[in-house]
N, CA, C and O atoms as a CHARMM CRD file, in Angstrom:
* protein
*
  304
    1    1 MET  N    124.75200  80.87600  69.75600 PROA 1      0.00000
    2    1 MET  CA   125.94700  80.85700  70.58900 PROA 1      0.00000
    3    1 MET  C    126.44400  82.28400  70.79000 PROA 1      0.00000
    4    1 MET  O    126.90900  82.59900  71.88500 PROA 1      0.00000
    5    2 ARG  N    126.37500  83.13800  69.82200 PROA 2      0.00000
    6    2 ARG  CA   126.85700  84.48300  69.96200 PROA 2      0.00000
    7    2 ARG  C    126.02500  85.28200  70.96200 PROA 2      0.00000
    8    2 ARG  O    126.58200  86.10900  71.68500 PROA 2      0.00000
    9    3 GLY  N    124.72500  85.06500  71.02800 PROA 3      0.00000
   10    3 GLY  CA   123.88900  85.76700  71.97700 PROA 3      0.00000
   11    3 GLY  C    124.26900  85.48000  73.42500 PROA 3      0.00000
   12    3 GLY  O    124.21500  86.36500  74.27900 PROA 3      0.00000
   13    4 ARG  N    124.65000  84.25200  73.68900 PROA 4      0.00000
   14    4 ARG  CA   125.09300  83.89100  75.00300 PROA 4      0.00000
   15    4 ARG  C    126.33400  84.58200  75.39000 PROA 4      0.00000
   16    4 ARG  O    126.44900  84.98400  76.54800 PROA 4      0.00000
   17    5 ALA  N    127.28600  84.76000  74.51600 PROA 5      0.00000
   18    5 ALA  CA   128.55500  85.48100  74.82400 PROA 5      0.00000
   19    5 ALA  C    128.29300  86.94400  75.08000 PROA 5      0.00000
   20    5 ALA  O    128.91100  87.53400  75.96600 PROA 5      0.00000
   21    6 VAL  N    127.39200  87.54400  74.32600 PROA 6      0.00000
   22    6 VAL  CA   127.06500  88.94600  74.51700 PROA 6      0.00000
   23    6 VAL  C    126.41000  89.14600  75.91000 PROA 6      0.00000
   24    6 VAL  O    126.73700  90.10400  76.61100 PROA 6      0.00000
   25    7 ARG  N    125.50900  88.26300  76.29800 PROA 7      0.00000
   26    7 ARG  CA   124.84900  88.32200  77.57800 PROA 7      0.00000
   27    7 ARG  C    125.84600  88.18200  78.70500 PROA 7      0.00000
   28    7 ARG  O    125.76300  88.90800  79.69500 PROA 7      0.00000
   29    8 HSD  N    126.78200  87.26700  78.57700 PROA 8      0.00000
   30    8 HSD  CA   127.79300  87.02800  79.58700 PROA 8      0.00000
   31    8 HSD  C    128.68400  88.26900  79.74100 PROA 8      0.00000
   32    8 HSD  O    129.02500  88.64800  80.86200 PROA 8      0.00000
   33    9 THR  N    129.05100  88.88500  78.65000 PROA 9      0.00000
   34    9 THR  CA   129.87100  90.07300  78.64300 PROA 9      0.00000
   35    9 THR  C    129.11100  91.21900  79.33600 PROA 9      0.00000
   36    9 THR  O    129.70400  91.97900  80.10200 PROA 9      0.00000
   37   10 GLY  N    127.83400  91.33900  79.07600 PROA 10     0.00000
   38   10 GLY  CA   127.03700  92.42500  79.66500 PROA 10     0.00000
   39   10 GLY  C    126.90700  92.21800  81.19500 PROA 10     0.00000
   40   10 GLY  O    126.94000  93.18500  81.95600 PROA 10     0.00000
   41   11 THR  N    126.76300  90.99700  81.62000 PROA 11     0.00000
   42   11 THR  CA   126.69400  90.67400  83.04400 PROA 11     0.00000
   43   11 THR  C    127.97600  91.02200  83.74300 PROA 11     0.00000
   44   11 THR  O    127.97700  91.62200  84.81700 PROA 11     0.00000
   45   12 ARG  N    129.10400  90.62700  83.10300 PROA 12     0.00000
   46   12 ARG  CA   130.41500  90.89900  83.63200 PROA 12     0.00000
   47   12 ARG  C    130.66800  92.43100  83.75300 PROA 12     0.00000
   48   12 ARG  O    131.20800  92.89800  84.75600 PROA 12     0.00000
   49   13 PHE  N    130.27500  93.18200  82.73400 PROA 13     0.00000
   50   13 PHE  CA   130.42300  94.63600  82.75600 PROA 13     0.00000
   51   13 PHE  C    129.55600  95.30400  83.85500 PROA 13     0.00000
   52   13 PHE  O    129.99800  96.22700  84.53800 PROA 13     0.00000
   53   14 PHE  N    128.31500  94.80800  83.99900 PROA 14     0.00000
   54   14 PHE  CA   127.46200  95.34000  85.03000 PROA 14     0.00000
   55   14 PHE  C    128.03700  95.05300  86.41400 PROA 14     0.00000
   56   14 PHE  O    128.01800  95.92000  87.28800 PROA 14     0.00000
   57   15 SER  N    128.53800  93.86000  86.61100 PROA 15     0.00000
   58   15 SER  CA   129.12200  93.48400  87.90400 PROA 15     0.00000
   59   15 SER  C    130.37300  94.35300  88.21100 PROA 15     0.00000
   60   15 SER  O    130.59800  94.75200  89.35400 PROA 15     0.00000
   61   16 PHE  N    131.16400  94.62700  87.17700 PROA 16     0.00000
   62   16 PHE  CA   132.34300  95.48000  87.38000 PROA 16     0.00000
   63   16 PHE  C    131.90400  96.89700  87.75600 PROA 16     0.00000
   64   16 PHE  O    132.47500  97.49800  88.66600 PROA 16     0.00000
   65   17 LEU  N    130.90400  97.43200  87.07200 PROA 17     0.00000
   66   17 LEU  CA   130.41600  98.77400  87.39900 PROA 17     0.00000
   67   17 LEU  C    129.83300  98.81200  88.83700 PROA 17     0.00000
   68   17 LEU  O    130.02200  99.79200  89.55800 PROA 17     0.00000
   69   18 LEU  N    129.14800  97.77200  89.22900 PROA 18     0.00000
   70   18 LEU  CA   128.57100  97.74400  90.56800 PROA 18     0.00000
   71   18 LEU  C    129.68200  97.74000  91.63500 PROA 18     0.00000
   72   18 LEU  O    129.56500  98.44300  92.63900 PROA 18     0.00000
   73   19 LEU  N    130.75100  96.96400  91.43500 PROA 19     0.00000
   74   19 LEU  CA   131.87700  96.91800  92.33500 PROA 19     0.00000
   75   19 LEU  C    132.56500  98.28200  92.42800 PROA 19     0.00000
   76   19 LEU  O    132.90800  98.73700  93.51900 PROA 19     0.00000
   77   20 ILE  N    132.76300  98.92300  91.28500 PROA 20     0.00000
   78   20 ILE  CA   133.36100 100.26200  91.28200 PROA 20     0.00000
   79   20 ILE  C    132.49200 101.24600  92.01800 PROA 20     0.00000
   80   20 ILE  O    132.99600 102.05600  92.79600 PROA 20     0.00000
   81   21 TRP  N    131.16200 101.19100  91.78400 PROA 21     0.00000
   82   21 TRP  CA   130.19200 102.05800  92.43800 PROA 21     0.00000
   83   21 TRP  C    130.30900 101.93800  93.97900 PROA 21     0.00000
   84   21 TRP  O    130.41200 102.94500  94.68000 PROA 21     0.00000
   85   22 LEU  N    130.28900 100.69800  94.48300 PROA 22     0.00000
   86   22 LEU  CA   130.35300 100.46800  95.91800 PROA 22     0.00000
   87   22 LEU  C    131.72800 100.86400  96.46800 PROA 22     0.00000
   88   22 LEU  O    131.81300 101.38200  97.58200 PROA 22     0.00000
   89   23 ALA  N    132.78000 100.63700  95.72600 PROA 23     0.00000
   90   23 ALA  CA   134.09300 101.01900  96.19400 PROA 23     0.00000
   91   23 ALA  C    134.22300 102.56300  96.35500 PROA 23     0.00000
   92   23 ALA  O    134.85800 103.06100  97.28400 PROA 23     0.00000
   93   24 VAL  N    133.60200 103.27200  95.42300 PROA 24     0.00000
   94   24 VAL  CA   133.61800 104.73400  95.55500 PROA 24     0.00000
   95   24 VAL  C    132.77600 105.17700  96.78300 PROA 24     0.00000
   96   24 VAL  O    133.14600 106.12500  97.47600 PROA 24     0.00000
   97   25 GLY  N    131.62900 104.47600  97.04800 PROA 25     0.00000
   98   25 GLY  CA   130.87100 104.76300  98.22700 PROA 25     0.00000
   99   25 GLY  C    131.60800 104.49700  99.51700 PROA 25     0.00000
  100   25 GLY  O    131.50300 105.27800 100.46300 PROA 25     0.00000
  101   26 LEU  N    132.36800 103.38300  99.57300 PROA 26     0.00000
  102   26 LEU  CA   133.14700 103.05000 100.73600 PROA 26     0.00000
  103   26 LEU  C    134.28000 104.06400 100.91500 PROA 26     0.00000
  104   26 LEU  O    134.62400 104.42300 102.04100 PROA 26     0.00000
  105   27 LEU  N    134.84500 104.51200  99.82500 PROA 27     0.00000
  106   27 LEU  CA   135.88900 105.51900  99.87200 PROA 27     0.00000
  107   27 LEU  C    135.31600 106.84800 100.51900 PROA 27     0.00000
  108   27 LEU  O    135.94700 107.48700 101.36100 PROA 27     0.00000
  109   28 ALA  N    134.10800 107.19200 100.06800 PROA 28     0.00000
  110   28 ALA  CA   133.46100 108.40000 100.62400 PROA 28     0.00000
  111   28 ALA  C    133.18900 108.21900 102.11300 PROA 28     0.00000
  112   28 ALA  O    133.39000 109.15700 102.88400 PROA 28     0.00000
  113   29 ALA  N    132.73300 107.02800 102.54400 PROA 29     0.00000
  114   29 ALA  CA   132.51800 106.75300 103.97600 PROA 29     0.00000
  115   29 ALA  C    133.81600 106.86800 104.74600 PROA 29     0.00000
  116   29 ALA  O    133.82800 107.38900 105.86200 PROA 29     0.00000
  117   30 GLY  N    134.90400 106.39400 104.17700 PROA 30     0.00000
  118   30 GLY  CA   136.21200 106.52800 104.82500 PROA 30     0.00000
  119   30 GLY  C    136.68000 107.95400 104.95800 PROA 30     0.00000
  120   30 GLY  O    137.27100 108.33600 105.96900 PROA 30     0.00000
  121   31 GLN  N    136.40900 108.75500 103.91400 PROA 31     0.00000
  122   31 GLN  CA   136.81900 110.17100 103.96800 PROA 31     0.00000
  123   31 GLN  C    135.99300 110.93200 104.96400 PROA 31     0.00000
  124   31 GLN  O    136.44400 111.95500 105.47900 PROA 31     0.00000
  125   32 ARG  N    134.81000 110.47400 105.25200 PROA 32     0.00000
  126   32 ARG  CA   133.93400 111.11100 106.28000 PROA 32     0.00000
  127   32 ARG  C    134.23100 110.55900 107.66400 PROA 32     0.00000
  128   32 ARG  O    133.54000 110.91400 108.61900 PROA 32     0.00000
  129   33 HSD  N    135.24200 109.69600 107.80500 PROA 33     0.00000
  130   33 HSD  CA   135.67600 109.11300 109.04900 PROA 33     0.00000
  131   33 HSD  C    134.64200 108.26000 109.74000 PROA 33     0.00000
  132   33 HSD  O    134.60100 108.20600 110.96900 PROA 33     0.00000
  133   34 TYR  N    133.78800 107.57900 108.95400 PROA 34     0.00000
  134   34 TYR  CA   132.79400 106.71800 109.50200 PROA 34     0.00000
  135   34 TYR  C    133.43400 105.44000 110.05800 PROA 34     0.00000
  136   34 TYR  O    132.80900 104.75900 110.87000 PROA 34     0.00000
  137   35 PHE  N    134.64100 105.10100 109.65000 PROA 35     0.00000
  138   35 PHE  CA   135.30000 103.90600 110.10900 PROA 35     0.00000
  139   35 PHE  C    136.27100 104.12800 111.24300 PROA 35     0.00000
  140   35 PHE  O    136.85000 103.16700 111.74900 PROA 35     0.00000
  141   36 ASP  N    136.46400 105.34900 111.65500 PROA 36     0.00000
  142   36 ASP  CA   137.42000 105.69300 112.71400 PROA 36     0.00000
  143   36 ASP  C    137.07400 105.00000 114.03500 PROA 36     0.00000
  144   36 ASP  O    137.95600 104.45700 114.70000 PROA 36     0.00000
  145   37 SER  N    135.83500 105.01800 114.40400 PROA 37     0.00000
  146   37 SER  CA   135.35400 104.33000 115.61400 PROA 37     0.00000
  147   37 SER  C    134.29300 103.36100 115.16400 PROA 37     0.00000
  148   37 SER  O    133.57200 103.61300 114.19800 PROA 37     0.00000
  149   38 SER  N    134.20000 102.26400 115.86000 PROA 38     0.00000
  150   38 SER  CA   133.25400 101.27500 115.50000 PROA 38     0.00000
  151   38 SER  C    131.82000 101.73100 115.79500 PROA 38     0.00000
  152   38 SER  O    131.52400 102.18700 116.90000 PROA 38     0.00000
  153   39 PRO  N    130.91800 101.60300 114.78400 PROA 39     0.00000
  154   39 PRO  CA   129.54200 102.03200 115.01800 PROA 39     0.00000
  155   39 PRO  C    128.91200 101.21000 116.18500 PROA 39     0.00000
  156   39 PRO  O    129.06500  99.98900 116.22900 PROA 39     0.00000
  157   40 THR  N    128.23400 101.85800 117.08300 PROA 40     0.00000
  158   40 THR  CA   127.71200 101.13900 118.23700 PROA 40     0.00000
  159   40 THR  C    126.24300 100.83400 118.14300 PROA 40     0.00000
  160   40 THR  O    125.70700 100.11500 118.98600 PROA 40     0.00000
  161   41 ASN  N    125.57600 101.36500 117.13500 PROA 41     0.00000
  162   41 ASN  CA   124.15600 101.09800 116.98500 PROA 41     0.00000
  163   41 ASN  C    123.78900 100.90800 115.50200 PROA 41     0.00000
  164   41 ASN  O    124.63200 101.04300 114.61500 PROA 41     0.00000
  165   42 CYS  N    122.54300 100.60000 115.26800 PROA 42     0.00000
  166   42 CYS  CA   122.14600 100.34800 113.87800 PROA 42     0.00000
  167   42 CYS  C    122.16100 101.61100 113.02800 PROA 42     0.00000
  168   42 CYS  O    122.32500 101.53900 111.81000 PROA 42     0.00000
  169   43 ALA  N    121.99300 102.76800 113.66400 PROA 43     0.00000
  170   43 ALA  CA   122.07000 104.01400 112.89000 PROA 43     0.00000
  171   43 ALA  C    123.45800 104.25800 112.32300 PROA 43     0.00000
  172   43 ALA  O    123.60500 104.76800 111.21200 PROA 43     0.00000
  173   44 GLY  N    124.49700 103.88200 113.11000 PROA 44     0.00000
  174   44 GLY  CA   125.84200 104.02600 112.56900 PROA 44     0.00000
  175   44 GLY  C    126.10700 103.09700 111.41700 PROA 44     0.00000
  176   44 GLY  O    126.68300 103.49800 110.40600 PROA 44     0.00000
  177   45 TRP  N    125.69000 101.84800 111.56300 PROA 45     0.00000
  178   45 TRP  CA   125.85100 100.86800 110.48100 PROA 45     0.00000
  179   45 TRP  C    125.02000 101.25600 109.25700 PROA 45     0.00000
  180   45 TRP  O    125.45600 101.09400 108.11700 PROA 45     0.00000
  181   46 GLY  N    123.80200 101.77600 109.51800 PROA 46     0.00000
  182   46 GLY  CA   122.93600 102.20600 108.45200 PROA 46     0.00000
  183   46 GLY  C    123.49300 103.37300 107.64800 PROA 46     0.00000
  184   46 GLY  O    123.34300 103.42700 106.42700 PROA 46     0.00000
  185   47 THR  N    124.14100 104.31100 108.34900 PROA 47     0.00000
  186   47 THR  CA   124.76000 105.45300 107.67500 PROA 47     0.00000
  187   47 THR  C    125.92600 104.97200 106.75600 PROA 47     0.00000
  188   47 THR  O    126.08900 105.45800 105.63700 PROA 47     0.00000
  189   48 ILE  N    126.71700 104.01500 107.26000 PROA 48     0.00000
  190   48 ILE  CA   127.79500 103.47400 106.40300 PROA 48     0.00000
  191   48 ILE  C    127.21100 102.78500 105.18400 PROA 48     0.00000
  192   48 ILE  O    127.72000 102.92900 104.07200 PROA 48     0.00000
  193   49 ALA  N    126.12100 102.02400 105.40200 PROA 49     0.00000
  194   49 ALA  CA   125.50400 101.31100 104.29000 PROA 49     0.00000
  195   49 ALA  C    124.90800 102.20400 103.23700 PROA 49     0.00000
  196   49 ALA  O    125.12200 101.98300 102.04500 PROA 49     0.00000
  197   50 VAL  N    124.13800 103.24300 103.66300 PROA 50     0.00000
  198   50 VAL  CA   123.55900 104.11300 102.62400 PROA 50     0.00000
  199   50 VAL  C    124.60700 104.99000 101.95200 PROA 50     0.00000
  200   50 VAL  O    124.42800 105.39100 100.80100 PROA 50     0.00000
  201   51 THR  N    125.70000 105.29500 102.65400 PROA 51     0.00000
  202   51 THR  CA   126.76700 106.01800 102.05600 PROA 51     0.00000
  203   51 THR  C    127.44800 105.20200 100.94900 PROA 51     0.00000
  204   51 THR  O    127.76700 105.70900  99.87400 PROA 51     0.00000
  205   52 ALA  N    127.65700 103.90400 101.26500 PROA 52     0.00000
  206   52 ALA  CA   128.28200 103.02800 100.28100 PROA 52     0.00000
  207   52 ALA  C    127.36100 102.80800  99.11000 PROA 52     0.00000
  208   52 ALA  O    127.83800 102.76700  97.97600 PROA 52     0.00000
  209   53 ILE  N    126.06000 102.66200  99.31900 PROA 53     0.00000
  210   53 ILE  CA   125.07500 102.43900  98.24100 PROA 53     0.00000
  211   53 ILE  C    124.98700 103.68900  97.40200 PROA 53     0.00000
  212   53 ILE  O    124.82300 103.59100  96.18600 PROA 53     0.00000
  213   54 ALA  N    125.08900 104.86500  98.00200 PROA 54     0.00000
  214   54 ALA  CA   125.00700 106.12200  97.20100 PROA 54     0.00000
  215   54 ALA  C    126.16800 106.27000  96.24200 PROA 54     0.00000
  216   54 ALA  O    126.05900 106.94700  95.22000 PROA 54     0.00000
  217   55 GLY  N    127.28700 105.63100  96.57500 PROA 55     0.00000
  218   55 GLY  CA   128.46600 105.62100  95.66600 PROA 55     0.00000
  219   55 GLY  C    128.92500 107.01200  95.23200 PROA 55     0.00000
  220   55 GLY  O    129.12800 107.90200  96.05800 PROA 55     0.00000
  221   56 PRO  N    129.08300 107.18000  93.91800 PROA 56     0.00000
  222   56 PRO  CA   129.57200 108.50000  93.37700 PROA 56     0.00000
  223   56 PRO  C    128.66400 109.65500  93.67600 PROA 56     0.00000
  224   56 PRO  O    129.10300 110.80400  93.62700 PROA 56     0.00000
  225   57 LEU  N    127.40300 109.39700  93.98600 PROA 57     0.00000
  226   57 LEU  CA   126.50800 110.51500  94.33000 PROA 57     0.00000
  227   57 LEU  C    126.95600 111.30500  95.54600 PROA 57     0.00000
  228   57 LEU  O    126.56000 112.45500  95.74000 PROA 57     0.00000
  229   58 ASN  N    127.80200 110.65800  96.37600 PROA 58     0.00000
  230   58 ASN  CA   128.35800 111.38400  97.54900 PROA 58     0.00000
  231   58 ASN  C    129.16700 112.57500  97.12800 PROA 58     0.00000
  232   58 ASN  O    129.21100 113.57000  97.85100 PROA 58     0.00000
  233   59 TYR  N    129.81100 112.51200  95.98600 PROA 59     0.00000
  234   59 TYR  CA   130.63500 113.60200  95.50300 PROA 59     0.00000
  235   59 TYR  C    129.86000 114.61300  94.70700 PROA 59     0.00000
  236   59 TYR  O    130.42900 115.57800  94.19800 PROA 59     0.00000
  237   60 MET  N    128.54100 114.40000  94.59100 PROA 60     0.00000
  238   60 MET  CA   127.65800 115.35600  93.91900 PROA 60     0.00000
  239   60 MET  C    126.74900 116.03800  94.89300 PROA 60     0.00000
  240   60 MET  O    125.77600 116.67100  94.48300 PROA 60     0.00000
  241   61 GLY  N    127.03200 115.93300  96.18700 PROA 61     0.00000
  242   61 GLY  CA   126.27200 116.67700  97.18000 PROA 61     0.00000
  243   61 GLY  C    125.37300 115.84200  98.02900 PROA 61     0.00000
  244   61 GLY  O    124.78200 116.36000  98.97800 PROA 61     0.00000
  245   62 VAL  N    125.23300 114.53500  97.72900 PROA 62     0.00000
  246   62 VAL  CA   124.36800 113.66600  98.52100 PROA 62     0.00000
  247   62 VAL  C    125.12600 113.33000  99.81500 PROA 62     0.00000
  248   62 VAL  O    126.29300 112.94200  99.77400 PROA 62     0.00000
  249   63 ASN  N    124.45800 113.48300 100.94800 PROA 63     0.00000
  250   63 ASN  CA   125.07700 113.11700 102.21100 PROA 63     0.00000
  251   63 ASN  C    124.02000 112.28800 103.02000 PROA 63     0.00000
  252   63 ASN  O    123.36900 112.79600 103.93300 PROA 63     0.00000
  253   64 PRO  N    123.89600 111.04100 102.65000 PROA 64     0.00000
  254   64 PRO  CA   122.84700 110.22200 103.32500 PROA 64     0.00000
  255   64 PRO  C    123.23400 109.86000 104.76300 PROA 64     0.00000
  256   64 PRO  O    124.39000 109.55000 105.05000 PROA 64     0.00000
  257   65 LYS  N    122.27700 109.90400 105.62400 PROA 65     0.00000
  258   65 LYS  CA   122.47400 109.57400 107.05400 PROA 65     0.00000
  259   65 LYS  C    121.27600 108.86900 107.55900 PROA 65     0.00000
  260   65 LYS  O    120.15400 109.13600 107.12800 PROA 65     0.00000
  261   66 VAL  N    121.50000 107.95100 108.49000 PROA 66     0.00000
  262   66 VAL  CA   120.42000 107.30900 109.23000 PROA 66     0.00000
  263   66 VAL  C    120.47900 107.85700 110.63100 PROA 66     0.00000
  264   66 VAL  O    121.42000 107.57400 111.37300 PROA 66     0.00000
  265   67 ASP  N    119.49200 108.63300 111.00000 PROA 67     0.00000
  266   67 ASP  CA   119.50000 109.27600 112.29800 PROA 67     0.00000
  267   67 ASP  C    118.97600 108.35100 113.40900 PROA 67     0.00000
  268   67 ASP  O    119.48200 108.38700 114.53000 PROA 67     0.00000
  269   68 ASP  N    117.99400 107.54700 113.11200 PROA 68     0.00000
  270   68 ASP  CA   117.43900 106.73900 114.14000 PROA 68     0.00000
  271   68 ASP  C    116.89800 105.46800 113.49300 PROA 68     0.00000
  272   68 ASP  O    116.32300 105.51900 112.40600 PROA 68     0.00000
  273   69 CYS  N    117.07800 104.35200 114.14400 PROA 69     0.00000
  274   69 CYS  CA   116.44800 103.14900 113.70800 PROA 69     0.00000
  275   69 CYS  C    116.02300 102.33600 114.89700 PROA 69     0.00000
  276   69 CYS  O    116.75800 102.24300 115.88000 PROA 69     0.00000
  277   70 THR  N    114.89200 101.76500 114.83200 PROA 70     0.00000
  278   70 THR  CA   114.33700 100.98700 115.92000 PROA 70     0.00000
  279   70 THR  C    114.20000  99.56100 115.44500 PROA 70     0.00000
  280   70 THR  O    113.49400  99.26600 114.47900 PROA 70     0.00000
  281   71 LEU  N    114.91300  98.65400 116.17000 PROA 71     0.00000
  282   71 LEU  CA   114.82800  97.27800 115.88000 PROA 71     0.00000
  283   71 LEU  C    113.53900  96.68100 116.44700 PROA 71     0.00000
  284   71 LEU  O    113.10900  97.08400 117.52700 PROA 71     0.00000
  285   72 PRO  N    112.92800  95.75800 115.76700 PROA 72     0.00000
  286   72 PRO  CA   111.71500  95.15600 116.34300 PROA 72     0.00000
  287   72 PRO  C    112.06600  94.35200 117.58100 PROA 72     0.00000
  288   72 PRO  O    113.11100  93.70200 117.62900 PROA 72     0.00000
  289   73 GLN  N    111.22200  94.39200 118.55300 PROA 73     0.00000
  290   73 GLN  CA   111.37200  93.67400 119.83800 PROA 73     0.00000
  291   73 GLN  C    110.62100  92.32300 119.74400 PROA 73     0.00000
  292   73 GLN  O    109.57200  92.23900 119.10400 PROA 73     0.00000
  293   74 PRO  N    111.14700  91.31200 120.36000 PROA 74     0.00000
  294   74 PRO  CA   110.44500  90.00900 120.35100 PROA 74     0.00000
  295   74 PRO  C    109.13100  90.12000 121.13800 PROA 74     0.00000
  296   74 PRO  O    109.02700  90.88200 122.09900 PROA 74     0.00000
  297   75 SER  N    108.16200  89.36200 120.71800 PROA 75     0.00000
  298   75 SER  CA   106.87600  89.40000 121.39800 PROA 75     0.00000
  299   75 SER  C    107.01400  88.70700 122.77200 PROA 75     0.00000
  300   75 SER  O    107.87700  87.84900 122.95900 PROA 75     0.00000
  301   76 GLN  N    106.17600  89.08300 123.69500 PROA 76     0.00000
  302   76 GLN  CA   106.23000  88.51700 125.07900 PROA 76     0.00000
  303   76 GLN  C    105.42200  87.29300 125.15700 PROA 76     0.00000
  304   76 GLN  O    105.33800  86.67500 126.21800 PROA 76     0.00000
């Protein structure tokens, strides 16, 4: 029974850290003004996503950007 409680606490702690990590990444995206205008292409959305995923690394010099992305076209 004790092992189950320890596992549940570890999962809760990891989830909390993940939420904090993503919140810091979204804060960095906001400070870079990525939300000021709506992204019009997948590169804009991709840059916001990778900035959020990078989290606190943004404050250590990481500046992730997606310059180009090509969406697959349907077959003819």
